Residue frames as a rotation matrix with the C-alpha (Angstrom) as fourth column:
UNK 1
0.022 0.996 0.087 235.47
-0.061 0.088 -0.994 200.68
-0.998 0.016 0.062 115.92
UNK 2
-0.664 -0.211 0.717 234.78
0.625 0.371 0.687 199.39
-0.411 0.904 -0.114 112.40
UNK 3
-0.534 0.504 -0.679 233.19
-0.603 -0.790 -0.111 201.66
-0.592 0.350 0.726 109.85
UNK 4
0.014 0.621 0.783 230.24
0.435 0.702 -0.564 200.26
-0.900 0.349 -0.260 107.97
UNK 5
-0.800 -0.277 -0.533 230.54
-0.358 -0.492 0.793 200.66
-0.482 0.825 0.295 104.24
UNK 6
0.093 0.913 0.396 227.42
0.248 0.364 -0.898 200.63
-0.964 0.182 -0.193 102.14
UNK 7
-0.530 -0.163 0.832 226.92
0.836 0.064 0.545 200.49
-0.142 0.985 0.103 98.42
UNK 8
-0.967 0.197 -0.159 225.69
-0.225 -0.957 0.181 203.66
-0.116 0.211 0.971 96.80
UNK 9
-0.329 0.937 -0.116 221.87
-0.778 -0.200 0.595 204.02
0.534 0.286 0.795 97.04
UNK 10
-0.205 0.259 -0.944 221.64
0.337 0.924 0.180 201.31
0.919 -0.281 -0.277 99.69
UNK 11
0.601 0.481 0.639 219.84
-0.475 -0.428 0.769 201.75
0.643 -0.766 -0.029 102.95
UNK 12
-0.383 -0.884 0.268 222.21
-0.759 0.136 -0.637 201.04
0.526 -0.447 -0.723 105.86
UNK 13
-0.290 0.324 0.900 219.72
-0.787 0.455 -0.417 198.76
-0.545 -0.829 0.123 107.60
UNK 14
0.615 0.586 0.527 218.79
-0.118 0.730 -0.673 196.65
-0.779 0.352 0.518 104.60
UNK 15
-0.468 -0.800 0.375 220.49
0.266 0.277 0.923 195.08
-0.843 0.532 0.083 101.64
UNK 16
0.183 0.603 0.776 217.74
0.966 0.037 -0.257 196.22
-0.183 0.797 -0.576 99.27
UNK 17
-0.844 -0.504 0.182 218.51
0.533 -0.826 0.186 199.45
0.056 0.254 0.966 97.42
UNK 18
-0.108 0.783 -0.613 216.25
0.358 -0.544 -0.759 202.41
-0.927 -0.302 -0.222 97.86
UNK 19
-0.647 -0.023 0.763 214.64
0.759 -0.119 0.640 203.29
0.076 0.993 0.094 94.55
UNK 20
-0.367 0.498 -0.786 213.20
0.143 -0.804 -0.577 206.72
-0.919 -0.324 0.224 94.18
UNK 21
-0.015 0.443 0.897 210.71
0.988 0.146 -0.055 207.26
-0.155 0.885 -0.439 91.36
UNK 22
-0.523 -0.176 -0.834 211.26
0.153 -0.982 0.111 210.61
-0.838 -0.070 0.540 89.72
UNK 23
0.306 0.741 0.598 208.72
0.850 0.071 -0.523 212.12
-0.429 0.668 -0.608 87.39
UNK 24
-0.707 -0.432 -0.560 209.13
0.077 -0.834 0.546 214.72
-0.703 0.343 0.623 84.69
UNK 25
0.440 0.884 0.157 206.74
0.381 -0.025 -0.924 216.29
-0.813 0.466 -0.348 82.20
UNK 26
-0.828 -0.548 0.115 207.34
0.334 -0.318 0.887 217.05
-0.450 0.774 0.446 78.53
UNK 27
0.291 0.914 -0.282 204.93
0.249 -0.357 -0.900 219.46
-0.924 0.192 -0.332 76.89
UNK 28
-0.782 -0.478 0.400 204.91
0.489 -0.072 0.869 219.75
-0.387 0.875 0.290 73.10
UNK 29
0.371 0.895 -0.247 202.94
0.509 -0.419 -0.752 222.52
-0.777 0.153 -0.611 71.45
UNK 30
-0.337 -0.437 0.834 203.25
0.929 -0.297 0.220 225.18
0.151 0.849 0.506 68.78
UNK 31
-0.829 -0.054 -0.556 203.11
0.236 -0.936 -0.261 228.97
-0.507 -0.348 0.789 68.75
UNK 32
-0.814 0.523 -0.254 200.40
-0.503 -0.413 0.759 228.91
0.292 0.746 0.599 66.04
UNK 33
-0.491 0.610 -0.622 198.20
0.432 0.791 0.434 226.39
0.757 -0.056 -0.651 67.92
UNK 34
-0.185 0.509 0.841 195.42
-0.591 -0.741 0.318 228.18
0.785 -0.438 0.438 69.87
UNK 35
0.834 0.515 -0.197 194.45
-0.162 0.572 0.804 225.15
0.527 -0.639 0.560 72.04
UNK 36
0.166 -0.865 -0.474 198.15
0.706 0.440 -0.555 224.67
0.688 -0.243 0.684 72.88
UNK 37
-0.546 -0.381 0.746 198.30
-0.108 -0.851 -0.513 228.08
0.831 -0.361 0.424 74.54
UNK 38
0.317 0.760 0.567 195.34
-0.775 -0.137 0.618 227.27
0.547 -0.635 0.546 76.80
UNK 39
0.886 0.011 -0.464 196.56
0.151 0.938 0.311 223.77
0.439 -0.345 0.830 77.68
UNK 40
-0.071 -0.997 -0.008 200.13
0.441 -0.024 -0.897 225.00
0.895 -0.067 0.441 78.27
UNK 41
-0.299 0.034 0.954 198.92
-0.649 -0.740 -0.177 227.32
0.699 -0.672 0.243 81.04
UNK 42
0.724 0.636 0.266 197.03
-0.646 0.489 0.587 224.45
0.243 -0.597 0.765 82.71
UNK 43
0.649 -0.570 -0.504 200.07
0.418 0.821 -0.389 222.17
0.636 0.041 0.771 82.37
UNK 44
-0.364 -0.819 0.443 202.30
0.043 -0.490 -0.871 224.76
0.930 -0.298 0.213 84.05
UNK 45
0.052 0.481 0.875 199.82
-0.899 -0.360 0.251 225.10
0.436 -0.800 0.413 86.92
UNK 46
0.935 0.340 -0.104 199.62
-0.279 0.882 0.379 221.32
0.221 -0.326 0.919 87.39
UNK 47
0.284 -0.912 -0.296 203.42
0.427 0.396 -0.813 220.92
0.858 0.104 0.502 87.19
UNK 48
-0.448 -0.394 0.803 203.72
-0.445 -0.681 -0.582 223.50
0.776 -0.618 0.129 89.95
UNK 49
0.443 0.727 0.524 201.03
-0.850 0.155 0.503 221.75
0.285 -0.668 0.687 92.02
UNK 50
0.983 -0.069 -0.172 202.82
0.093 0.986 0.135 218.39
0.160 -0.149 0.976 91.77
UNK 51
0.550 -0.834 -0.045 206.28
-0.594 -0.428 0.681 220.02
-0.587 -0.348 -0.731 92.04
UNK 52
0.463 -0.329 0.823 207.41
0.581 0.814 -0.002 218.20
-0.669 0.479 0.568 88.89
UNK 53
-0.459 -0.662 -0.592 210.03
-0.131 -0.609 0.782 219.53
-0.879 0.436 0.193 86.49
UNK 54
0.596 0.699 0.394 208.69
0.377 0.190 -0.906 220.30
-0.709 0.689 -0.151 83.03
UNK 55
-0.688 -0.725 0.001 210.32
0.282 -0.266 0.922 220.69
-0.668 0.635 0.387 79.64
UNK 56
0.431 0.830 -0.355 208.47
-0.005 -0.391 -0.920 222.87
-0.903 0.398 -0.164 77.16
UNK 57
-0.652 -0.634 0.416 208.98
0.384 0.197 0.902 222.19
-0.654 0.748 0.115 73.45
UNK 58
0.199 0.625 -0.755 207.74
-0.606 -0.527 -0.596 223.93
-0.770 0.576 0.274 70.32
UNK 59
0.518 0.099 0.850 207.17
0.358 0.877 -0.320 221.47
-0.777 0.470 0.419 67.46
UNK 60
0.934 -0.129 0.332 208.61
0.274 -0.336 -0.901 223.93
0.228 0.933 -0.278 64.94
UNK 61
0.609 -0.706 0.362 211.58
-0.685 -0.698 -0.208 225.26
0.400 -0.121 -0.909 66.93
UNK 62
0.034 -0.588 0.809 212.77
-0.895 0.342 0.286 222.18
-0.444 -0.733 -0.514 68.84
UNK 63
0.777 0.357 -0.518 212.85
-0.594 0.687 -0.418 219.53
0.206 0.633 0.746 66.10
UNK 64
-0.054 -0.884 -0.464 216.33
-0.386 0.447 -0.807 218.38
0.921 0.136 -0.365 67.14
UNK 65
-0.727 -0.234 0.646 215.23
-0.673 0.055 -0.738 217.82
0.137 -0.971 -0.198 70.76
UNK 66
-0.098 0.785 0.612 212.05
-0.558 0.466 -0.687 215.80
-0.824 -0.408 0.393 70.19
UNK 67
-0.854 -0.055 0.517 210.94
0.322 0.724 0.610 212.95
-0.408 0.687 -0.601 67.95
UNK 68
-0.627 0.605 -0.490 208.60
-0.680 -0.733 -0.036 214.93
-0.381 0.311 0.871 65.70
UNK 69
-0.570 0.389 -0.723 207.33
-0.465 0.572 0.675 211.79
0.677 0.722 -0.145 63.97
UNK 70
-0.748 0.260 -0.611 206.11
0.571 0.722 -0.392 210.41
0.339 -0.641 -0.688 67.32
UNK 71
-0.771 0.505 -0.388 203.91
-0.081 -0.682 -0.727 213.46
-0.632 -0.529 0.566 67.92
UNK 72
-0.577 0.630 0.519 200.44
0.811 0.517 0.274 212.58
-0.096 0.579 -0.810 66.66
UNK 73
0.400 0.741 0.540 198.53
0.660 -0.641 0.391 215.73
0.636 0.200 -0.745 67.64
UNK 74
-0.813 -0.557 0.169 199.08
0.306 -0.656 -0.690 218.99
0.495 -0.509 0.704 69.41
UNK 75
0.112 -0.826 0.553 199.18
-0.934 -0.278 -0.226 219.68
0.340 -0.491 -0.802 72.25
UNK 76
0.486 -0.071 -0.871 200.91
0.131 0.991 -0.007 216.60
0.864 -0.110 0.491 73.66
UNK 77
0.288 -0.395 0.872 201.92
-0.938 -0.299 0.174 216.06
0.192 -0.869 -0.457 77.28
UNK 78
0.293 -0.288 -0.911 204.17
0.005 0.954 -0.300 213.15
0.956 0.084 0.281 78.17
UNK 79
0.749 -0.109 0.653 204.80
-0.661 -0.055 0.749 211.87
-0.046 -0.992 -0.113 81.68
UNK 80
0.176 -0.777 -0.605 208.25
-0.259 0.556 -0.790 210.36
0.950 0.296 -0.103 82.18
UNK 81
0.904 -0.016 0.428 209.21
-0.413 0.228 0.882 208.21
-0.112 -0.974 0.199 85.15
UNK 82
0.321 -0.892 0.317 212.93
0.013 0.339 0.941 207.66
-0.947 -0.298 0.121 85.61
UNK 83
-0.511 -0.612 -0.604 213.48
-0.483 -0.377 0.790 208.90
-0.711 0.695 -0.103 82.02
UNK 84
-0.928 0.234 0.289 210.95
0.368 0.691 0.622 206.57
-0.054 0.684 -0.728 80.34
UNK 85
-0.624 0.781 0.033 207.63
-0.697 -0.575 0.428 207.72
0.353 0.244 0.903 78.87
UNK 86
-0.946 0.318 0.064 204.89
0.224 0.782 -0.581 206.11
-0.235 -0.535 -0.811 80.97
UNK 87
0.041 0.998 0.044 201.87
0.795 -0.006 -0.607 208.07
-0.606 0.060 -0.793 79.75
UNK 88
-0.934 -0.251 0.254 200.79
0.356 -0.687 0.633 210.52
0.015 0.682 0.731 77.11
UNK 89
-0.047 0.909 -0.414 197.97
0.557 -0.320 -0.766 213.05
-0.829 -0.267 -0.491 77.17
UNK 90
-0.942 -0.236 0.239 196.92
0.317 -0.395 0.862 214.20
-0.109 0.888 0.446 73.71
UNK 91
0.012 0.986 0.166 193.92
0.988 -0.036 0.147 216.47
0.151 0.163 -0.975 73.76
UNK 92
-0.623 -0.109 0.775 192.77
0.144 -0.989 -0.024 220.04
0.769 0.097 0.632 73.71
UNK 93
0.497 0.866 0.051 190.31
0.007 -0.063 0.998 219.27
0.868 -0.495 -0.038 76.53
UNK 94
-0.492 -0.836 0.243 192.28
-0.188 -0.170 -0.967 220.58
0.850 -0.522 -0.074 79.46
UNK 95
0.196 0.629 0.752 189.46
-0.929 -0.126 0.347 219.83
0.313 -0.767 0.560 81.91
UNK 96
0.948 0.123 -0.292 190.70
-0.075 0.983 0.170 216.20
0.308 -0.140 0.941 81.88
UNK 97
0.187 -0.981 0.042 194.32
-0.243 -0.088 -0.966 217.14
0.952 0.170 -0.255 82.59
UNK 98
-0.198 -0.265 0.944 194.18
-0.951 -0.180 -0.250 217.13
0.237 -0.947 -0.216 86.39
UNK 99
0.692 0.517 0.504 192.44
-0.615 0.788 0.036 213.74
-0.379 -0.335 0.863 86.49
UNK 100
0.827 -0.450 -0.336 195.00
-0.019 0.576 -0.817 212.31
0.562 0.683 0.468 84.05
UNK 101
-0.117 -0.946 0.302 197.94
-0.445 -0.222 -0.868 213.50
0.888 -0.236 -0.395 86.18
UNK 102
0.002 0.149 0.989 196.40
-0.998 0.058 -0.006 212.37
-0.058 -0.987 0.149 89.47
UNK 103
0.903 0.349 0.251 195.98
-0.330 0.937 -0.114 208.85
-0.275 0.020 0.961 88.08
UNK 104
0.760 -0.631 -0.154 199.40
0.105 0.353 -0.930 208.77
0.641 0.691 0.334 86.39
UNK 105
-0.173 -0.885 0.433 201.69
-0.346 -0.357 -0.868 210.34
0.922 -0.300 -0.244 88.97
UNK 106
0.652 0.288 -0.701 202.20
0.470 0.573 0.672 208.37
0.595 -0.768 0.238 92.14
UNK 107
0.888 -0.348 0.302 203.86
-0.460 -0.645 0.609 209.77
-0.017 -0.680 -0.733 95.25
UNK 108
0.018 -0.966 -0.257 207.60
-0.698 0.172 -0.695 209.26
0.716 0.192 -0.672 95.61
UNK 109
0.919 0.312 0.239 208.21
-0.391 0.657 0.644 205.92
0.044 -0.686 0.726 97.33
UNK 110
-0.227 -0.974 -0.015 211.05
-0.957 0.226 -0.182 203.77
0.180 -0.027 -0.983 98.53
UNK 111
0.436 0.275 -0.857 211.39
-0.201 0.958 0.205 199.99
0.877 0.083 0.473 98.68
UNK 112
-0.531 -0.585 0.614 211.82
-0.767 0.022 -0.642 198.91
0.362 -0.811 -0.460 102.27
UNK 113
-0.280 0.397 -0.874 210.86
0.234 0.911 0.340 195.94
0.931 -0.109 -0.348 104.43
UNK 114
-0.880 -0.065 0.471 209.82
-0.400 -0.435 -0.807 197.94
0.257 -0.898 0.357 107.48
């Protein structure tokens, strides 16, 4: 009996690779920023709700890890899909956070011809 060999990340029934979209959140705030503390809590709750990994950065302490010049205001929340920034939420109005994430984050999907 012959063994079927498939390329990595390829579905055995199709020649099209399965692509999984993975999301990640980056939160940038500051210890001295009062709105950042409120928004950070909401961001942590939403990250847990969507089961998305989150990286928390302090603008003063993590200057080597983030592009400080690209941060326009605090707090800033970036949504990354497959490592690329696809959306940015820059506001102290955390009541808009859930709507922003629900529109930005799509469920994990695969490409198939079923």
